[in-house]
C-alpha positions in Angstrom: -7.5 8.2 6.3 -5.7 11.2 7.5 -3.6 11.5 4.4 -3.1 14.7 2.4 -0.9 15.2 -1.0 0.7 18.4 1.1 2.3 15.8 3.4 4.0 14.0 0.4 5.0 17.2 -1.4 6.7 18.1 2.0 8.4 14.5 1.7 9.4 15.5 -1.8 11.1 18.8 -0.6 7.7 20.8 -1.9 8.0 19.3 -5.5 4.0 19.2 -6.1 4.6 18.0 -9.5 6.7 15.0 -8.8 4.2 14.4 -5.8 1.3 14.4 -8.1 3.2 12.2 -11.1 3.7 9.5 -8.0 0.1 9.6 -7.0 -1.1 9.0 -10.7 1.7 6.1 -11.0 0.5 4.8 -7.6 -3.0 4.6 -8.9 -2.3 2.7 -11.7 -0.2 0.1 -10.1 -1.4 -0.3 -6.6 -4.2 -2.9 -7.7 -2.0 -5.0 -9.4 0.2 -5.3 -6.5 -2.8 -5.8 -3.9 -3.8 -8.7 -6.4 -0.4 -10.4 -6.4 -0.7 -10.2 -2.6 -4.2 -11.6 -2.6 -3.1 -14.5 -5.2 -0.2 -15.4 -2.9 -2.5 -15.7 0.2 -4.9 -17.8 -1.6 -2.1 -20.5 -2.1 -0.7 -20.0 1.2 2.5 -19.3 -0.3 4.5 -17.7 2.5 7.5 -17.0 0.5 5.0 -15.1 -2.4 3.3 -13.7 0.3 6.4 -12.4 1.9 7.7 -10.8 -1.3 4.6 -9.4 -2.6 3.7 -7.6 0.7 7.5 -6.3 0.8 6.8 -4.7 -2.9 3.8 -3.2 -1.9 5.0 -1.9 1.5 8.1 0.1 -0.8 5.3 1.5 -3.1 2.9 2.7 -0.1 5.7 3.8 2.1 6.5 6.7 -0.4 3.1 8.3 0.8 2.4 7.1 4.5 4.3 5.8 7.0 0.9 4.2 9.3 -2.0 2.3 7.9 -1.5 0.5 4.7 2.4 0.9 5.5 2.4 -0.9 8.6 -0.3 -3.4 7.5 2.0 -4.7 4.5 4.9 -5.2 7.2 2.6 -6.8 9.4 1.5 -9.4 6.8 5.4 -9.6 5.0 6.4 -10.2 9.0 3.5 -13.2 9.4 4.6 -14.9 6.1 7.9 -14.8 7.1 7.2 -16.4 10.7 5.0 -19.1 9.1 1.9 -17.4 10.4 -0.5 -17.8 7.5 -3.3 -18.4 9.4 -2.9 -14.4 9.9 -2.9 -13.4 6.4 -6.4 -13.5 5.4 -7.4 -10.9 8.0 -4.4 -8.8 7.4 -5.3 -8.7 3.6 -8.4 -7.4 4.4 -7.3 -5.0 6.4 -4.4 -3.8 3.6 -7.3 -3.6 0.8 -9.4 -1.5 3.2 -6.7 0.5 3.8 -5.6 1.1 0.5 -9.0 1.7 -0.8 -8.9 4.6 1.4 -5.8 6.1 0.8 -6.8 5.8 -3.0 -10.2 7.8 -2.5 -8.2 10.5 -0.7 -5.5 10.6 -3.9 -8.3 10.8 -6.3 -10.2 13.3 -3.9 -6.9 15.7 -4.4 -6.8 14.9 -8.0 -10.1 16.5 -8.5 -9.4 19.4 -6.8 -6.2 20.3 -9.1 
């Protein structure tokens, strides 16, 4: 994944401390958000998929515009358009992308 904490700090007007705090919060919270998406997909609950994907998209969009943000948006759209058959594949892709982003964040944290 092509993400750097410098990009996040730039989004925040150069505030590296705030960037680190947001990263720490995201690393704690994203597994719960992802689990909510997974459970909604397992239940084939389009409304719940849409809500949980939207929440996850909002959280990830603080860090990156592409990758997991775009995939969460595609998942939300698939649920809204009742294309529930598309959702399992999108969730798998989202999981991979989120784990890559989290790994990049953890690498950055190790550099502090």
